[in-house]
SERO-360226 format. One record per residue: z, y, x of N, C-alpha, C, O in turn; residue in three letters; residue number from 0. Coordinates in steps of 0.1 Angstrom, whole numbers. Atoms other than C-alpha are relative to their C-alpha. Layout:
SITE   n_up  n_north  n_east  ca_up  ca_north  ca_east   c_up  c_north  c_east   o_up  o_north  o_east   aa    i
SITE      Z        Y       X      Z         Y        X      Z        Y       X      Z        Y       X  ala  NUM
...
END
This chain:
SITE   n_up  n_north  n_east  ca_up  ca_north  ca_east   c_up  c_north  c_east   o_up  o_north  o_east   aa    i
SITE    -12        9      -4    622       738      969     -5      -14       4    -13      -20      -4  met    0
SITE      3       13      -4    618       706      988      7      -10      -7     17       -8     -14  ser    1
SITE     -7       11       7    627       672      975     14       -2       6     23       -5      -2  ala    2
SITE    -13        2      -6    655       671     1000     11       10      -5     23        7      -6  ala    3
SITE    -10      -10       4    671       703      987      1        1     -15      8       10     -20  ser    4
SITE      0        0      15    665       696      950     15       -3      -5     21      -13       0  lys    5
SITE    -14        3       4    699       698      932      1      -14      -7     -9      -19     -12  pro    6
SITE     -2       13       6    714       666      920     -2        1     -15      3       11     -21  ala    7
SITE      2       -1      14    703       659      885     12       -1      -9     22       -8      -5  pro    8
SITE    -11        0       9    727       665      856     -3      -11     -10    -15      -15     -12  val    9
SITE      2       10      10    732       640      828    -10        4     -11    -17       -5     -17  pro   10
SITE      9       -5      10    711       662      805     -1       15       2      5       20      12  gly   11
SITE      2      -14      -2    700       698      801     13        7      -2     22        4     -10  thr   12
SITE    -12       -8       1    727       724      806     -4       15       1     -3       21      12  arg   13
SITE      3      -14       0    716       759      796     12        8       4     24        3       3  pro   14
SITE    -11       -8      -5    737       787      810     10        2     -11      7        6     -22  glu   15
SITE    -10       -2      10    770       789      793      4      -13      -8     15      -13     -14  gly   16
SITE     -3       12       7    769       754      778     10       -9       8      8      -12      19  ala   17
SITE    -10        7      -7    800       735      786      0      -15      -2      6      -23       6  arg   18
SITE      1       14       3    792       701      771    -13       -3      -7    -21        6     -10  asp   19
SITE     13        4       6    764       681      754     -2        7     -14    -13       11     -17  glu   20
SITE      1       -7      13    771       696      720     -5       14       1    -14       19      -6  arg   21
SITE      4      -13      -2    769       731      732    -14        1       6    -22       11       3  glu   22
SITE     14        0      -5    737       723      752    -10       -2     -11    -20        5     -11  ala   23
SITE     10        2      11    720       709      721     -1       12      -9    -11       15     -14  ala   24
SITE      0      -12       9    731       739      700     -8       11       6    -16       18       0  asp   25
SITE      7      -11      -7    717       763      727    -15       -3      -1    -23        6      -4  his   26
SITE     15        4       0    683       744      728     -5        2     -14    -16        7     -16  val   27
SITE      5       -2      14    681       744      690     -2       14      -4    -12       18      -9  his   28
SITE      2      -14       3    687       781      687    -11        6       8    -19       14       2  arg   29
SITE     11       -6      -8    663       789      715    -13       -3      -5    -22        6      -7  met   30
SITE     13        4       5    634       769      701     -2        6     -14    -13        8     -18  phe   31
SITE      2       -6      13    641       783      666     -5       14       2    -13       19      -6  thr   32
SITE      4      -14      -3    637       818      681    -14        1       4    -21       10       0  arg   33
SITE     14       -2      -6    605       812      700    -11       -7      -8    -22       -6      -4  ile   34
SITE     10        8       8    588       790      674    -12        8      -4    -23        3      -3  ala   35
SITE     12       -7       5    566       818      660    -11        3      11    -23        4       7  pro   36
SITE     10       -2     -10    549       824      694     -2      -12       9     -8      -10      20  arg   37
SITE      0       12      -9    553       789      709    -14       -4       4    -16       -6      15  tyr   38
SITE     14        5      -3    517       777      706     -8       10       8    -14        6      18  asp   39
SITE      8      -11      -8    502       810      718      4        0      14     -4        1      23  phe   40
SITE     -5       -1     -13    524       811      748     -2      -12       8     -5      -12      20  leu   41
SITE      3       12      -7    520       775      757    -14        0       6    -16       -3      18  asn   42
SITE     14        0      -4    482       779      759     -2       12      10     -9       10      20  his   43
SITE      2      -12      -9    484       814      776      6       -3      14     -1       -1      24  leu   44
SITE     -7        2     -13    509       805      803     -4      -12       8     -2      -12      20  leu   45
SITE      5       12      -8    493       772      812    -15        2       2    -22       -7       7  ser   46
SITE     14       -2      -1    458       787      811     -8      -11      -8    -19      -15      -4  phe   47
SITE      5       11       9    452       761      783     -1      -14       6     -6      -23       0  ser   48
SITE      0       13      -6    457       733      807      9      -10      -7      8      -22      -6  leu   49
SITE     -9        9       8    485       720      784     -8       -9      -9     -4      -20     -12  asp   50
SITE      8        8       9    457       708      761     -5      -12       7     -6      -23       2  arg   51
SITE      5       11      -8    442       688      789     10      -11       3      7      -23       2  leu   52
SITE    -11       10      -3    475       672      799      3       -9     -12      6      -21     -10  trp   53
SITE     -4        8      11    482       661      764    -12      -10      -3     -9      -21      -7  arg   54
SITE     11       10       2    447       646      760      0      -11      10     -2      -23       6  arg   55
SITE     -1       11     -10    451       627      793     11      -10      -4     10      -22      -2  arg   56
SITE    -12        9       3    485       614      781     -5       -9     -12     -2      -21     -11  thr   57
SITE      4        8      11    470       602      748    -10      -10       4    -10      -22      -1  ala   58
SITE     10        9      -4    441       586      765      5      -12       8      0      -23       8  ser   59
SITE     -6       11      -7    464       565      787      5      -11      -9      7      -22      -4  arg   60
SITE     -5       10       9    476       547      756    -11       -4     -10     -8       -8     -22  phe   61
SITE     11        3       9    441       541      740      1      -15      -4     -2      -18     -16  ala   62
SITE     -1       14       4    448       503      741      9       -2     -12      6      -10     -21  arg   63
SITE     -9        1      11    478       507      719     -5        6     -13     -4        1     -24  val   64
SITE      5       -8      11    462       533      697    -11       -7      -7    -14       -4     -19  leu   65
SITE     12        7       6    432       510      691      5      -10     -10     -4      -16     -18  ala   66
SITE     -5       10       9    454       486      671      4        7     -13     13       15     -13  arg   67
SITE     -3       -6      13    455       496      634     14       -2      -4     20        7     -11  pro   68
SITE    -13        2       4    489       481      630     11        6       9     23        5       6  asp   69
SITE     -9       -6      -9    505       499      659      7       13      -6      0       21     -12  ala   70
SITE     -8      -11       5    533       523      650      3        9      12      8        5      22  arg   71
SITE     -1      -10     -11    535       555      671     10       11      -4      9       17     -15  val   72
SITE    -10      -11       1    564       580      675     -2       10      11     -1        6      23  leu   73
SITE      0      -11     -10    561       614      693     13        8      -2     15       15     -11  asp   74
SITE    -13       -6       0    596       626      701     -1       15       5    -10       19      13  leu   75
SITE      0      -14      -4    605       663      705    -13        6      -1    -18       13       8  cys   76
SITE     14       -3       2    571       670      691     -3       15      -1    -15       19       1  cys   77
SITE      3      -14       1    575       708      687     -9        3     -12     -7       -2     -23  gly   78
SITE      9       -3      11    546       721      667    -11      -11      -1    -21       -8      -7  thr   79
SITE      8       11       2    528       688      671    -12       -2       9    -21      -10       5  gly   80
SITE     12        1      -8    502       692      698     -3      -14       6    -14      -19       5  asp   81
SITE      2       14      -5    507       658      714     -2       -9     -12    -10      -19     -11  leu   82
SITE      2        9      12    511       642      680    -15        0      -5    -20      -10      -8  thr   83
SITE     14       -1       4    476       655      671     -9       -6      10    -19      -12       6  phe   84
SITE      8        6     -10    462       645      704      0      -15      -1    -10      -22       0  ala   85
SITE     -1       14       3    475       610      697     -8       -5     -12    -15      -15     -12  leu   86
SITE      7        3      13    461       610      662    -15        0       3    -22       -8      -2  asp   87
SITE     15       -1      -3    426       621      675     -4      -12       9    -14      -18       7  arg   88
SITE      3       11      -9    428       595      703      0      -13      -8     -9      -22      -5  ala   89
SITE     -1       12       8    437       568      677    -13       -1      -8    -19      -11      -9  arg   90
SITE     12        1       8    407       578      655    -12       -4       9    -20      -12       5  ala   91
SITE     11        3     -10    384       576      686      1      -15       3     -9      -22       4  lys   92
SITE     -1       14      -4    398       542      696     -3       -9     -11    -10      -19      -9  ala   93
SITE      3        8      12    396       528      661    -15        0      -2    -21      -10      -6  leu   94
SITE     14       -1       3    360       541      658     -7       -9      11    -17      -16       7  arg   95
SITE      7        8     -11    350       525      692      3      -15      -3     -7      -23      -1  ser   96
SITE     -3       14       3    368       492      682     -8       -5     -11    -13      -16     -11  gly   97
SITE      7        4      12    351       491      648    -15       -2       4    -21      -11      -1  ala   98
SITE     14        0      -3    317       498      663     -3      -13       9    -14      -19       7  gln   99
SITE      1       12      -9    322       470      689      1      -13      -9     -6      -23      -6  ala  100
SITE     -3       12       8    334       445      662    -10       -2     -11    -12      -13     -15  ala  101
SITE      9        2      12    309       452      635    -14        6       3    -19       13      -5  val  102
SITE     13       -5      -3    276       460      652    -11       -5     -10    -21        2     -11  arg  103
SITE     10        5      10    258       439      626      2        7     -13     -7        6     -22  ser  104
SITE     -2       -8      13    272       462      598     -8       12       0    -10       19      11  val  105
SITE      9      -11       0    249       489      587      7       13       2      0       23       6  ser  106
SITE     -7      -13      -1    276       516      586     13       -2       7     23       -2       1  asp  107
SITE    -12        2      -7    301       511      614     10       12      -1     22       10       0  pro  108
SITE     -9      -12       1    314       547      609      9       -2     -13     21        1     -12  gln  109
SITE     -8        3      12    325       537      574     11      -11       2     22      -10      -3  ser  110
SITE    -10       10      -4    342       506      588     11        6       8     23        2       6  ala  111
SITE    -10       -6      -8    360       527      613      9        9      -9     22        9      -7  ala  112
SITE     -8       -9       9    371       552      586     10       -8      -8     21       -5     -11  asp  113
SITE     -8        8       8    384       524      565     12       -6       8     23       -7       3  ala  114
SITE    -10        6      -9    403       509      594     11       11       3     23        8       3  gln  115
SITE    -10      -11      -3    419       543      602      8        3     -13     20        6     -11  arg  116
SITE     -7       -3      12    429       548      566     11      -10      -3     21       -7      -9  ser  117
SITE    -10       10       2    448       516      567     11        0      12     21       -6      11  gln  118
SITE     -9       -1     -11    465       525      600     13        8      -3     12       17     -11  ala  119
SITE    -12       -8       2    501       537      601     -2       14       6     -7       15      17  ala  120
SITE      2      -14      -6    502       575      607      9        2      12     19       -4      13  pro  121
SITE     -8       -5     -12    514       589      640     11        9      -5      8       18     -13  val  122
SITE    -12       -8       5    549       603      634      4        9      11      7        5      22  ile  123
SITE     -5       -9      -9    560       634      651     14        4      -5     16        6     -17  gly  124
SITE    -14       -4       4    598       642      651      5       11      10      2       11      21  ser  125
SITE     -6      -11      -7    618       672      662     13        4      -7     14        1     -19  asp  126
SITE    -12       -4       7    653       686      655      0       15      -3     10       20      -8  phe  127
SITE      2      -14       3    640       722      651     -9        2     -11    -21        0     -10  val  128
SITE      8        0      12    628       727      616    -11       11       0    -22        8      -4  glu  129
SITE     11       -9      -1    608       759      623    -12       -5       8    -24       -2       5  pro  130
SITE     11        7      -7    588       739      648     -8       -9      -9    -20       -9      -9  met  131
SITE      6       10       9    581       712      622     -8        7     -11    -18        2     -15  leu  132
SITE      7       -8      10    571       738      597    -14        4       5    -24        2      -3  thr  133
SITE     13       -4      -6    543       750      620     -8      -13       2    -20      -12       0  arg  134
SITE      8       12      -2    533       714      628     -6       -5     -13    -17       -9     -14  ala  135
SITE      6        4      13    529       706      591    -11        9      -5    -21        5     -11  arg  136
SITE     11      -10       3    509       738      586    -13       -4       7    -24       -4       2  glu  137
SITE     11        3      -8    486       728      614     -6      -13      -5    -18      -15      -5  lys  138
SITE      5       13       4    483       692      601     -8        2     -13    -19       -4     -14  ser  139
SITE      8       -3      13    472       705      566    -13        6       3    -23        3      -2  arg  140
SITE     12       -8      -4    447       729      582    -10       -9       6    -22       -8       4  ala  141
SITE      9        9      -7    432       701      603     -3      -13      -8    -10      -21      -3  ala  142
SITE      2       13       8    433       674      576      4      -12       8     -2      -22       8  his  143
SITE     -5       11      -8    453       653      600      8      -10      -8     14       -7     -18  ser  144
SITE     -8       10       6    469       620      590     14       -1       6     22       -9       1  ser  145
SITE    -13        0      -6    499       627      612     11        4      -9      9       12     -18  ala  146
SITE    -11       -3       8    533       628      596     11        6       8     12        2      20  ala  147
SITE    -11       -6      -8    564       648      607     13       -1      -7     14        0     -20  phe  148
SITE    -14        3       5    601       641      603     10        7       9      9        7      21  ala  149
SITE    -11       -5      -8    632       659      613      9      -11       6     13      -20      -2  ala  150
SITE     -8       10      -6    652       638      638      5        5      13     -2       12      21  ala  151
SITE     -6       -2     -13    675       641      667     -3      -11      10     -1      -23       6  asp  152
SITE      5       11      -9    661       622      697     12       -8       5      9      -19      10  ala  153
SITE    -11        8      -5    696       611      707      6       -9     -11     14      -18      -7  leu  154
SITE     -5        8      11    704       596      673    -11       -2     -10    -11        4     -21  thr  155
SITE     12        1       8    671       585      658      2       -7     -13      9      -17     -13  leu  156
SITE     -3        6      13    670       576      621    -10      -12      -2    -15      -13     -14  pro  157
SITE     10       11       1    647       546      628      6      -13       4     15      -14      12  phe  158
SITE     -5       13      -2    654       509      628     -3       -5      14    -13        0      20  ala  159
SITE      3        7     -13    655       488      660    -14       -6       0    -18      -10     -11  asp  160
SITE     14        6      -2    621       477      673     -9        4     -11    -16       -5     -17  ala  161
SITE      9       -5      10    602       499      649    -14        4       5    -23        4      -3  ser  162
SITE     12       -6      -5    575       513      672     -6       -8      12      0      -14      19  phe  163
SITE      7        6     -11    548       501      696     -2       10      11     -4        6      22  asp  164
SITE      2      -10     -10    545       534      714      9       12      -4      9       17     -15  leu  165
SITE     -8      -12       1    569       563      719     -4       10      11     -4        6      23  val  166
SITE      4      -10     -10    559       595      736      8       13      -1     15       15     -11  thr  167
SITE     -7      -14       0    573       630      745     -8        8      10    -10        4      21  ser  168
SITE      6       -9      -9    556       660      759      8       13       2      9       20      -8  ala  169
SITE     -7      -12      -4    576       687      776     13        2      -9     17       14     -12  phe  170
SITE    -12       -1       9    606       680      753     12       -9       5     23       -5       3  gly  171
SITE    -10        8      -5    625       652      770     10        7       9     22        5       9  phe  172
SITE     -8       -8      -9    638       676      796     11        8      -7     21       11      -1  arg  173
SITE     -9       -8       7    656       695      769     12       -8      -7     20       -2     -14  asn  174
SITE    -10        8       6    678       666      758     13        2       7     14        4      19  leu  175
SITE    -13       -2      -5    715       669      763      5      -12       8     15      -11      16  ala  176
SITE     -4       12      -8    718       634      777    -13       -9       2    -18      -15      -7  asn  177
SITE     12        7      -3    688       618      794      1      -15      -2     -8      -22      -7  tyr  178
SITE     -2       14       1    702       583      796      1       -4     -15     -6      -14     -19  glu  179
SITE     -1        3      14    711       583      759    -14        1      -7    -17       -7     -15  gln  180
SITE     13       -1       5    676       595      751     -9      -12       3    -16      -17      -5  gly  181
SITE      8       12      -4    660       567      771      4      -13      -8     -4      -21     -11  leu  182
SITE     -4       12       7    682       541      755     -3        0     -15     -6      -10     -21  arg  183
SITE      5       -1      14    673       554      720    -15       -4      -1    -19      -10     -10  glu  184
SITE     15        4       0    636       551      729     -1      -15       1     -9      -21      -6  ile  185
SITE      1       14      -2    642       516      741      5       -8     -13     -1      -18     -16  ala  186
SITE     -5        6      13    661       508      709    -11       -1     -11    -12      -11     -17  arg  187
SITE     10        0      11    633       518      686    -13       -6       3    -21       -8      -5  val  188
SITE     12        6      -5    606       503      707      1      -15      -2     11      -21      -1  leu  189
SITE      1       15       1    594       467      700      0       -5      15     -3        2      24  lys  190
SITE      1        6     -14    597       443      730    -15        2       5    -24       -1      -2  pro  191
SITE     13       -3      -7    568       452      754     -6       12      -6    -18       15      -2  ser  192
SITE      6      -13       4    563       485      735      0        9      12      6        7      22  gly  193
SITE      2       -9     -12    552       514      757      6       14      -3      7       18     -14  glu  194
SITE     -6      -14       1    567       548      764     -8        9      10    -13        4      20  val  195
SITE      7      -10      -9    550       579      779      8       13      -1     10       19     -12  gly  196
SITE     -8      -12      -1    571       609      790     -8       10       9     -9        8      21  ile  197
SITE      7      -10      -7    551       640      800      9       12       3     15       17      -7  leu  198
SITE    -10      -11      -3    572       666      818     -4        9      12    -13        5      20  glu  199
SITE      2       -9     -12    572       695      842      9       -6      12     19      -13       9  phe  200
SITE     -8        3     -12    585       689      878     -2       10      10    -11       19       9  ser  201
SITE      2      -10     -11    590       709      909    -12       -4       7    -14      -15      11  glu  202
SITE     13        3      -7    556       712      925      2       -6      14     12       -3      21  pro  203
SITE     -1        7     -13    549       691      956     -6        9      11     -6       22       9  gly  204
SITE      5       -7     -11    534       702      989    -15        3      -2    -21       -2     -11  ser  205
SITE     15       -3       1    499       716      995     -2       15       0      8       23      -2  gly  206
SITE      2      -14      -1    483       750      999      2        8     -12      5       20     -11  pro  207
SITE     -2       -8      12    486       760      963     14       -2      -7     17        4     -17  leu  208
SITE    -13        3       5    521       746      957      9       12       0     16       15      -9  ala  209
SITE     -8      -11      -2    538       777      970     -3       11     -10      6       16     -17  gly  210
SITE      4      -10      11    518       802      948      4       -4     -14      8        4     -22  pro  211
SITE     -3        5      13    523       780      918     15        1      -2     19        5     -13  phe  212
SITE    -14       -2       1    561       779      924      4       14      -3     12       17     -12  arg  213
SITE     -3      -15       2    561       817      926     -3        3     -15      4       10     -21  phe  214
SITE      4       -3      14    542       819      893     10       -6     -10     14        1     -20  tyr  215
SITE     -9        7       9    564       793      876     14        6      -1     20        7     -12  phe  216
SITE    -14       -4      -1    597       808      887      1       15      -4     11       19      -9  arg  217
SITE     -1      -15       1    589       846      885     -9        6     -10     -5       15     -18  his  218
SITE     10       -6       9    557       854      866      1       -5     -14      2        2     -24  ile  219
SITE      0        6      14    558       829      837     12        4      -8     10        8     -20  leu  220
SITE    -11       -4       8    594       838      826     -1       14      -5      3       17     -16  pro  221
SITE      1      -14       3    587       875      826    -11        2     -11     -9        9     -21  arg  222
SITE     10       -1      10    554       872      807      4       -7     -14      2       -1     -24  val  223
SITE     -4        6      12    568       847      782     11        7      -7     11        8     -19  gly  224
SITE    -11       -8       7    599       868      776     -5       12      -6     -1       16     -17  gly  225
SITE      5      -13       5    579       900      771     -8       -3     -13     -7        5     -22  ala  226
SITE      8        3      12    555       884      746      8       -6     -12      6       -2     -23  ile  227
SITE     -8        6      11    580       863      727     12        9      -5     17        7     -16  ser  228
SITE    -12       -8       3    608       889      728     12       -8       2     23       -3      -2  gly  229
SITE    -12        8      -3    631       862      740      1       -3      15     -5      -13      20  asp  230
SITE     -1        2     -14    639       866      777      8      -13       4      4      -19      14  asn  231
SITE     -8       11      -3    665       839      777     -7      -13      -1     -6      -22       7  asp  232
SITE      7       12       2    642       813      763     -9       -4      12    -10      -16      16  gly  233
SITE     10        3     -11    616       816      791      7        1      14      1       -4      23  tyr  234
SITE     -8        1     -12    642       822      818      6      -14       2      8      -18      13  ala  235
SITE     -6       14       0    656       788      809    -10      -10       6     -5      -20      12  tyr  236
SITE     10       10      -4    623       770      817      1       -4      14      3      -16      17  leu  237
SITE      0        4     -14    622       771      855     13       -6       5     13      -16      13  pro  238
SITE    -13        5      -4    659       764      858      2      -15      -5      7      -23       2  gly  239
SITE     -1       13       6    657       734      835     -9      -10       8     -5      -22       9  ser  240
SITE      9        8      -8    628       720      856      6       -3      13      6      -15      18  val  241
SITE     -6        2     -13    647       725      888     11      -10       0     14      -18       9  ala  242
SITE    -12        9       1    677       705      875     -4      -14      -6      4      -23      -6  arg  243
SITE      4       13       6    656       677      859     -2      -10      11     -6       -6      23  phe  244
SITE      2       10     -10    654       644      878    -14        1       6    -23        4      -1  pro  245
SITE     13        1      -7    627       640      904     -8      -11      -7     -2      -19     -14  ser  246
SITE      8       11       5    598       617      894      6      -14       3      6      -22      -5  pro  247
SITE     -5       13      -4    613       589      914     14       -2      -7     18      -14     -10  ser  248
SITE    -13        1       7    648       597      899     -1       -4     -14      6      -12     -19  gly  249
SITE      2        4      14    635       595      864     -5      -14      -2     -1      -22     -11  leu  250
SITE      5       14       0    616       563      871     12      -10       2     12      -20      -5  ala  251
SITE    -12        8      -2    649       548      884      8       -1     -12     13      -12     -16  ser  252
SITE     -9       -1      12    668       559      853     -7       -8     -11      0      -15     -19  leu  253
SITE      7        8      10    641       544      831      2      -15       2      4      -23      -7  met  254
SITE     -2       14      -3    644       511      849     14       -5      -4     16      -16      -9  gln  255
SITE    -14        3       4    682       512      843      2       -1     -15     11       -8     -19  gln  256
SITE     -2       -1      15    677       518      806     -9      -10      -7    -11       -9     -19  cys  257
SITE      7       10       6    655       488      800    -15        0       0    -22       -6      -8  gly  258
SITE     14       -1      -1    620       497      810     -5       -6      13      2       -6      23  phe  259
SITE      6        7     -12    597       479      835    -14        6       2    -20       13      -7  ala  260
SITE     14       -4      -4    563       486      852     -1       15      -2    -11       20      -7  asp  261
SITE      0      -14       0    571       523      855    -11        5       9    -12        2      20  val  262
SITE     11       -6      -7    540       542      865      1       15       0      5       21     -11  arg  263
SITE     -1      -14       0    538       578      876    -13        6       4    -20        2      13  ile  264
SITE     12       -7      -2    508       601      873      3       15       1     10       20      -8  ala  265
SITE     -3      -14      -2    510       637      886    -13        8       0    -23        4       5  ser  266
SITE     11      -10       1    487       667      879      5       13       4     17       16       5  trp  267
SITE     -3      -14      -2    486       703      887      9        2      12     20        8      10  asn  268
SITE     -7       -2     -12    499       702      923     14       -7      -1     24       -3       6  phe  269
SITE    -13        7       1    527       678      912      9        6     -10     21        2     -11  gly  270
SITE     -9       -7       9    541       702      886      0       -6     -14      9       -3     -22  ser  271
SITE      0        7      13    532       680      856     -1      -15       3    -10      -19      10  val  272
SITE     -1       14      -4    541       644      857      1       -9     -13      9       -6     -22  val  273
SITE      0       10      10    535       615      833      7      -13       4      2      -19      14  leu  274
SITE     -6       13      -3    559       585      834     -4       -9     -12     -2       -5     -23  his  275
SITE      3       10      10    547       555      815      6      -13       4      7      -17      16  ser  276
SITE     -7       13      -3    564       521      812      0       -8     -13     -5       -4     -24  ala  277
SITE     -1        9      12    570       492      788     14       -4      -1     22       -6       9  arg  278
SITE    -14        5       3    602       481      772      1      -15       4     -8      -23       0  arg  279
SITE     -2       14      -4    615       448      787      2       -8     -13      4      -20     -12  val  280
END
């Protein structure tokens, strides 16, 4: 589908049969509750494990913020926590590099970095689907991660104004029932000049591989995902939700309207994966 023929974006996700925002949110909640047991496996399988790379790239874009021990970080719509963990690992790396640069005269810079990390606020992952958070916490314990997880609705966050230095979301913002409200909540909980990163799918751009990728995304991925997960509706929802999501320029414009500046767009995988980053005014 070309940019010219892309449907006009809706205010938020509208799964089939949902008549309003409440029904849309209920549908998304039920869907992700059903697919939670196979969510990680299918994410990696259907993306050929490229989803790991996209999350690492996203985390690395915010190394400057993560290198500050006092920086507070929130990962919205975190699912089973893969971006949360990527941010936590990137923070450990950034703190280690910063400590080594600052204390070259110390005999044990690694210990200094570990001490700095232990004093840093944990990266917080939030989601409104408890079965997803259950798996995130299990993964956190297994990996001895310092990340923390909390149940929260991205449209009504239980955090005070100006609480965070960085807010991110990976492949979850698209599922919000109201995109503008989601962006305004992000702006509310961000400190002035705080940063945001939204990693999302998009309709692929032009190029020799864009057509085959569109075919895979629209026809192969939903069938494989539905067969393995046992939930055909969940994976049939994916390409439709991407087609209705604002274009990269459209989301950038909406971000500017909601209080963000210096919006930057990075696209990968033939334009099918896009990172929007910006700072709160």
